[in-house]
BATIRO-291096 format. One line per 4 residues: their letters; for each residue x, y, z of C-alpha. Coordinates in steps of 0.001 Angstrom, whole numbers, plus 524288, in hexadecimal, padded with zeros to 5 digits. Layout:
BEGIN
a> X,Y,Z ~ ...;
END
This chain:
BEGIN
xxxx> 51057,A7C6F,6D08F ~ 5184F,A7DBA,6DCD0 ~ 516CF,A6F74,6E166 ~ 522B4,A666F,6E06F;
xxxx> 52150,A5844,6DB97 ~ 52266,A4E60,6E66F ~ 52D3A,A487C,6DEDC ~ 534CB,A554C,6DEBD;
xxxx> 5333B,A5726,6EC97 ~ 537ED,A48E2,6EFF4 ~ 543D9,A4C4C,6E839 ~ 54686,A59C4,6EED8;
xxxx> 5531D,A59FE,6F86E ~ 549D2,A5E86,703BD ~ 5411B,A52F7,70209 ~ 54CC7,A49F6,7018A;
xxxx> 552D7,A4FCC,70DA9 ~ 545A3,A4F2F,714C1 ~ 54324,A4150,71152 ~ 55156,A3DAC,715F6;
xxxx> 54EDB,A444E,72363 ~ 541F6,A3C9B,72560 ~ 54796,A2FB6,720FC ~ 55385,A3156,72A19;
xxxx> 549B0,A34CF,735AE ~ 54110,A295F,7323C ~ 54C53,A1F88,73128 ~ 5535B,A245C,73D13;
xxxx> 5474B,A242D,745C8 ~ 5428B,A1647,74027 ~ 55100,A10E6,74426 ~ 55001,A174F,750FE;
xxxx> 541B1,A1249,753B5 ~ 5457B,A04E5,74F4C ~ 550CC,A0550,758A0 ~ 54765,A09AB,763CF;
xxxx> 53E8F,9FEF0,760CA ~ 54933,9F48E,761D4 ~ 54EAE,9FB64,76E29 ~ 5417C,9F9CF,77543;
xxxx> 540DC,9EBC5,77259 ~ 54EAB,9E939,7765C ~ 552F7,9F195,781CE ~ 54AF6,9F147,78E5C;
xxxx> 544E0,9FDFC,792D9 ~ 549DE,A0430,79E65 ~ 54255,9FF64,7AAE0 ~ 53D9B,A08C2,7B5BE;
xxxx> 53EF1,A1432,7AC8C ~ 538D9,A1F4D,7B3DB ~ 53AA6,A2825,7A8D2 ~ 5317D,A1F67,7A053;
xxxx> 5255F,A254D,7A675 ~ 51FA3,A27EE,7990F ~ 51ADF,A1C06,79210 ~ 51573,A2215,78572;
xxxx> 513E2,A15D8,77DB4 ~ 51016,A0A6A,78711 ~ 50E16,A00E2,77BF5 ~ 519C7,A0461,773A4;
xxxx> 527EF,A0373,7798E ~ 52CC2,A089E,76C79 ~ 52599,A152A,76C7A ~ 526FC,A16AA,77B33;
xxxx> 535E3,A1694,778D1 ~ 534DC,A2526,773B5 ~ 5300B,A2959,7815E ~ 538D0,A2A15,78CE6;
xxxx> 53F00,A32FF,79760 ~ 53B61,A4106,7940B ~ 53033,A3C74,78B5B ~ 527CE,A3B38,79823;
xxxx> 529E8,A49D9,79B5E ~ 52632,A4D27,78D1E ~ 51A61,A44D9,78F98 ~ 5169F,A4C36,79BEE;
xxxx> 51760,A598F,7941D ~ 50F41,A53FE,7890A ~ 504CC,A4E9A,79259 ~ 50439,A592D,79C82;
xxxx> 50C74,A64D9,79A1F ~ 51541,A692A,7A3B5 ~ 51444,A6621,7B26B ~ 51D83,A6488,7BEA0;
xxxx> 51F1C,A55F0,7C1B6 ~ 5283D,A52C3,7CC71 ~ 5369D,A564E,7CC1A ~ 53788,A5532,7BD13;
xxxx> 52D46,A5B26,7B488 ~ 52988,A5BA7,7A5DF ~ 52BE8,A6A3B,7A63D ~ 53994,A677A,7A2EF;
xxxx> 53549,A6345,794EF ~ 5316D,A6CE2,78A44 ~ 52456,A6CA6,78494 ~ 52502,A6CB6,775A7;
xxxx> 526A3,A5DD5,773D5 ~ 51C90,A5840,77E2E ~ 512E1,A621E,77A1A ~ 513BB,A5FB3,76B56;
xxxx> 513AA,A515F,76EBC ~ 5067B,A53D8,77533 ~ 500FD,A5A7C,7694E ~ 505C2,A50D6,75FA1;
xxxx> 50173,A4619,76842 ~ 4F40E,A4A83,765ED ~ 4F545,A4680,757DF ~ 4FD58,A39A7,758C5;
xxxx> 4F720,A3365,764D5 ~ 4FF8D,A37B0,77034 ~ 5096C,A41C6,77467 ~ 51509,A37CD,775CA;
xxxx> 5123C,A33EF,767EA ~ 51111,A4221,7641B ~ 51EE6,A4460,76A91 ~ 524B2,A396F,76276;
xxxx> 51EDD,A3E85,755BD ~ 5241D,A4C52,758E5 ~ 53198,A46F9,75CB4 ~ 533BA,A3FE3,75034;
xxxx> 52E0F,A49AE,7471B ~ 535CB,A543A,74D91 ~ 54236,A4BBF,74C3A ~ 53FA0,A4A53,73D5A;
xxxx> 53C77,A592F,73C54 ~ 548FE,A5C3B,74406 ~ 5508C,A546A,73A25 ~ 54BE4,A5CEF,72EFA;
xxxx> 55088,A6816,7368E ~ 55E45,A615E,73911 ~ 55F45,A5E8B,72B2E ~ 55C7F,A6CA7,726E3;
xxxx> 566DE,A7223,73091 ~ 5716C,A68D2,72C0A ~ 56DDC,A6CD5,71E11 ~ 573D7,A7A9C,7214D;
xxxx> 5805D,A745A,7252C ~ 58294,A6809,71C74 ~ 57EB6,A5F0F,71104 ~ 57342,A5629,710E3;
xxxx> 57B26,A4B33,71620 ~ 57F30,A53FF,721E7 ~ 570AA,A5667,72414 ~ 56D70,A482F,723AE;
xxxx> 578C1,A44FC,72DFE ~ 57293,A4F98,73759 ~ 5655D,A49A4,735C7 ~ 56A9F,A3B7F,73864;
xxxx> 572B5,A3FD7,74464 ~ 566E2,A45CC,74A13 ~ 55ECB,A396E,74852 ~ 56926,A3063,74E2B;
xxxx> 56DC5,A3914,758B5 ~ 56FCA,A3054,7651B ~ 5635F,A364D,76C98 ~ 55B37,A3879,760F0;
xxxx> 55127,A2E17,765E9 ~ 54C0D,A3A3B,76DCD ~ 54882,A4128,7616D ~ 53E0F,A3640,75EDF;
xxxx> 539AB,A34A1,76D50 ~ 52F9F,A3B47,7756D ~ 5393E,A4614,778F0 ~ 53B82,A547B,774B9;
xxxx> 54752,A5137,76CFC ~ 54131,A4F22,75FA2 ~ 5396C,A5C62,7607F ~ 5451C,A63AC,765B5;
xxxx> 54DF5,A5EBA,75B12 ~ 54390,A62A1,75110 ~ 541C0,A7008,756DB ~ 55019,A7342,75907;
xxxx> 55481,A6E88,74B37 ~ 54941,A76E6,7459E ~ 54DA1,A833E,74C4C ~ 55BDE,A8130,74802;
xxxx> 557DD,A7E0F,73A00 ~ 54F4D,A8A94,738E1 ~ 55A12,A9251,73FD3 ~ 563F6,A8DA4,73524;
xxxx> 55ABF,A929A,72ACF ~ 55721,A9F2D,73180 ~ 54843,A9CC2,73303 ~ 54886,AA1F6,7408F;
xxxx> 53A11,AA172,743A7 ~ 53A43,A924D,740D0 ~ 5472F,A90C9,74889 ~ 54001,A9877,7544F;
xxxx> 533A7,A8FC4,75311 ~ 53B6B,A8318,75370 ~ 543CE,A88BF,75DFE ~ 53799,A8BA1,765BC;
xxxx> 53332,A7D76,763F9 ~ 540E8,A78EE,76938 ~ 53FDB,A818E,77468 ~ 53253,A7C11,77778;
xxxx> 537F1,A6E26,776A6 ~ 54473,A6E12,77E7C ~ 54AF6,A78C3,78678 ~ 5576A,A77FA,77DFA;
xxxx> 54E65,A7D02,772C1 ~ 54F0B,A8B81,777DF ~ 55E0A,A8AF2,77624 ~ 55AE9,A8BCC,766F6;
xxxx> 55855,A9A05,769BC ~ 56644,A9DBF,76D45 ~ 56BEC,A941A,76357 ~ 5640B,A997E,75817;
xxxx> 56529,AA862,75B83 ~ 573A2,AA6FC,75E64 ~ 57526,A9F81,750FB ~ 56D57,AA994,74A18;
xxxx> 575A1,AB4B1,74F1C ~ 5822A,AACF1,74C60 ~ 57DF3,AABD2,73E78 ~ 57D80,ABA91,73E0B;
xxxx> 58AEC,ABBB0,7452D ~ 58427,AC239,7508B ~ 5826C,ACEBE,7496D ~ 57802,AD31F,752E1;
xxxx> 57666,AE08F,74DE4 ~ 57733,ADE05,73F6A ~ 56C81,AD3FD,73F1B ~ 560EF,ADCD5,73E7E;
xxxx> 552FB,ADC14,743C4 ~ 54E99,AD2A2,739AC ~ 55835,AC7DA,73E55 ~ 5549A,AC9E7,74C32;
xxxx> 545FB,AC920,748A6 ~ 54815,ABC65,741FA ~ 550AA,AB718,74D94 ~ 54622,AB9EA,75706;
xxxx> 53F16,AADDE,75221 ~ 5490F,AA626,759BC ~ 541A4,AAC09,765F1 ~ 537F3,AA143,7639E;
xxxx> 5414E,A9772,7690B ~ 54199,A9CA4,77765 ~ 532F2,A9E69,775C7 ~ 531F3,A8F58,7762E;
xxxx> 53867,A8EF4,78377 ~ 52F82,A9A8C,7885A ~ 523B5,A91DC,78440 ~ 52955,A86D8,78C97;
xxxx> 52AC1,A8FA0,797E3 ~ 51C86,A9537,79661 ~ 5172F,A876B,7965E ~ 51E7A,A82F1,7A236;
xxxx> 519A9,A8FDE,7A8F4 ~ 50BB3,A8D06,7A5EB ~ 50BFB,A7E75,7A96E ~ 5151A,A7DF0,7B4B5;
xxxx> 51738,A8B78,7B8E5 ~ 52511,A8C98,7B678 ~ 52AC5,A90F6,7A8E8 ~ 537BE,A8BF1,7AD66;
xxxx> 53335,A7EE0,7B0CC ~ 53B32,A77A9,7A649 ~ 547B4,A7DF6,7ABC6 ~ 544C4,A7CC1,7BAC5;
xxxx> 54182,A6DCF,7B953 ~ 54EEE,A6AB0,7B325 ~ 55543,A6928,7C075 ~ 54C59,A5C83,7C2AF;
xxxx> 55307,A56B4,7B716 ~ 560B2,A5A53,7BD2C ~ 56234,A655F,7B4B0 ~ 5654B,A739F,7B904;
xxxx> 561C7,A8053,7B2FE ~ 569F6,A8377,7A751 ~ 5779A,A871A,7AACA ~ 5816C,A8A55,79FDD;
xxxx> 58C9D,A8685,7A9C7 ~ 58741,A78E9,7ABAC ~ 58B18,A74F2,79D1D ~ 5997F,A7273,7A0D5;
xxxx> 5959F,A6C83,7ADD7 ~ 58C99,A62FB,7A80E ~ 595FE,A5E65,79E0B ~ 5A017,A5CAE,7A883;
xxxx> 5976F,A559F,7B227 ~ 592E9,A4D05,7A772 ~ 5A055,A49AF,7A329 ~ 5A3E5,A46B1,7B23D;
xxxx> 597FE,A3E6F,7B3E3 ~ 59C6B,A354D,7A8A2 ~ 5A741,A304F,7B0FE ~ 59E93,A2D96,7BC46;
xxxx> 599AA,A1EF2,7BF3D ~ 58C43,A1B74,7BB3A ~ 58A9B,A26E1,7B226 ~ 5813D,A24F0,7A72D;
xxxx> 587CA,A2307,799A4 ~ 57DCA,A2BCA,793BD ~ 584AB,A3723,799CB ~ 59017,A3577,79090;
xxxx> 585E3,A35BE,784FA ~ 57FE7,A422F,78A3F ~ 58DF4,A48D1,78C13 ~ 59144,A4446,77E4E;
xxxx> 584F1,A4A20,77874 ~ 5881E,A56A4,77F86 ~ 595C0,A576A,77ABD ~ 5908A,A54A7,76CB4;
xxxx> 587B8,A6054,76DD6 ~ 592DE,A6869,771B2 ~ 59C18,A6307,766C4 ~ 590EF,A653F,75D09;
xxxx> 58F92,A73C2,76114 ~ 59DDD,A75D3,75F47 ~ 59D86,A6FF9,751F3 ~ 5912D,A77A4,74E35;
xxxx> 597C2,A8443,75076 ~ 59F8A,A81A3,7442B ~ 59563,A7B01,73C77 ~ 5883A,A7FC0,73F45;
xxxx> 58082,A8CCB,741ED ~ 58402,A9198,74FC8 ~ 5758A,A8FCC,7541F ~ 5779F,A813E,753A0;
xxxx> 5837D,A8207,75C4B ~ 57C46,A89E5,76653 ~ 570F0,A8023,765E6 ~ 57935,A7398,767A6;
xxxx> 5802B,A7A97,772F3 ~ 57272,A7E1D,778EE ~ 56DF3,A70C2,777AF ~ 579D9,A6B90,77F3C;
xxxx> 57AEE,A76E5,7893D ~ 56D08,A7828,78E26 ~ 56BEC,A6AA3,793AD ~ 57A76,A6AA4,798D0;
xxxx> 577E2,A77A8,79F1A ~ 56DEB,A70E7,7A906 ~ 578ED,A67AE,7AD69 ~ 5743F,A5B05,7A7A0;
xxxx> 57973,A54A3,79BE9 ~ 56FB2,A49B1,79A73 ~ 5678E,A48B0,78E0E ~ 57150,A50AE,785ED;
xxxx> 571E6,A45C8,77BEB ~ 56345,A47C2,77A30 ~ 56355,A56A4,77A68 ~ 56DFD,A562A,76FCD;
xxxx> 563BC,A51A1,765F0 ~ 55E30,A5F79,76554 ~ 56B6C,A6552,76230 ~ 567F2,A6549,7537B;
xxxx> 574C7,A6A60,74E3C ~ 57C16,A5EE1,753B7 ~ 5771F,A565E,7494A ~ 57DF8,A600C,73EA9;
xxxx> 58AB8,A5F17,746EF ~ 58964,A4FAF,7458D ~ 586E5,A511D,736E7 ~ 593D6,A58D7,73563;
xxxx> 59B02,A4EAC,73CB7 ~ 59415,A43D2,73526 ~ 599A3,A4996,72860 ~ 5A4DE,A3ED2,72B9F;
xxxx> 5A028,A31E5,7286C ~ 5A716,A2BFE,73446 ~ 5A0DB,A35F4,73CE0 ~ 593D0,A3412,73805;
xxxx> 594DB,A2519,7390D ~ 59993,A278A,747DD ~ 58F1F,A30FD,74B35 ~ 584BD,A287C,74492;
xxxx> 5887B,A1BF9,74BEE ~ 58A59,A2280,75885 ~ 57D6A,A2997,75802 ~ 575CC,A1E37,7540A;
xxxx> 57C0C,A159A,75E71 ~ 5798C,A2090,769B3 ~ 56B92,A22AF,76430 ~ 5689E,A1417,76587;
xxxx> 56D92,A14BF,773FC ~ 5656B,A2080,77728 ~ 559A8,A1B79,770D4 ~ 55AE0,A0DF2,777FD;
xxxx> 55BE9,A143F,784FE ~ 550DF,A1E4E,78250 ~ 54696,A1499,77CFC ~ 54A2C,A0B63,788B1;
xxxx> 547B1,A15B4,79363 ~ 555A6,A18FA,79662 ~ 55BC6,A2623,79676 ~ 5612B,A29F3,7890F;
x> 5624B,A38CA,789D7;
END
């Protein structure tokens, strides 16, 4: 008596919305994968590529396109856990993605295949959360624009690669969605997954905690014990980082190994004062001869993050502003700007900011064309073995 006919389900708004998200995901990934197939047949792969130590699919250049650079480190964690290996080591990389890849790999025939399955399913799940968050700020058209911008963002190839980006995108979007709906236990659980996936994930804790207090106008002594008891669910987020530290203590004897190893990648310990100097030094390097053009892309992505944070102060919940700033500030505080265009993928609220800007048809067209062209560039470089973020 409580069942709903299949025809009624298909006509329901939620089914229509879900079908649109799945359709957008499928179409966008098919087009991207077709482009990758063409690229691998037309652009010669980089030779003498020491970063291509992992050949996951020796019989398929296409599938091997999704494995490169940091994928080798995740491969090490998935196979052997954490261990020190020369000046650089896999202890710099967080465990959720490689360990899940290993476990899923038992079902699908290999941990790399498992990782690709996780990345793409996580991307799809994250799009549902982006759509849901956008629904609190705009119309269905606004929600659809936010999803499209996420799919065509210039570095979105990493959301489908053997990288952590897809899983982190899913976890961060889930945490922000459940925060918006004040389902704080679920927000804490997704935040915990984010903290197990990337170091930036732990920054969801101050973002959501400050955002929650901002909603209540920081009335600390008027909120009551029930509010604080519910808010304690957010403590699950730093628990994810504590789990990483415990794992590294057990496996390599140093709970801070993921921090101490950063200097071997040219990164220093996080220092807030480095934010300005990193931006200044990057702008100065742009005028030097033989400077990589990608430095301008990384600086541009960084400035977009700060601009998005400024706009979000007036458009979105304060927690989104804090999280965007954290995504930008944490890497910059180590003195290195490289990979900022990839890190920006996880700053989920920026897609809503793009959707606000895209209400103008001319801006929407400019963003779409610009994103697609830059995505083609990043994808071509990555699948050919070159640095792309």
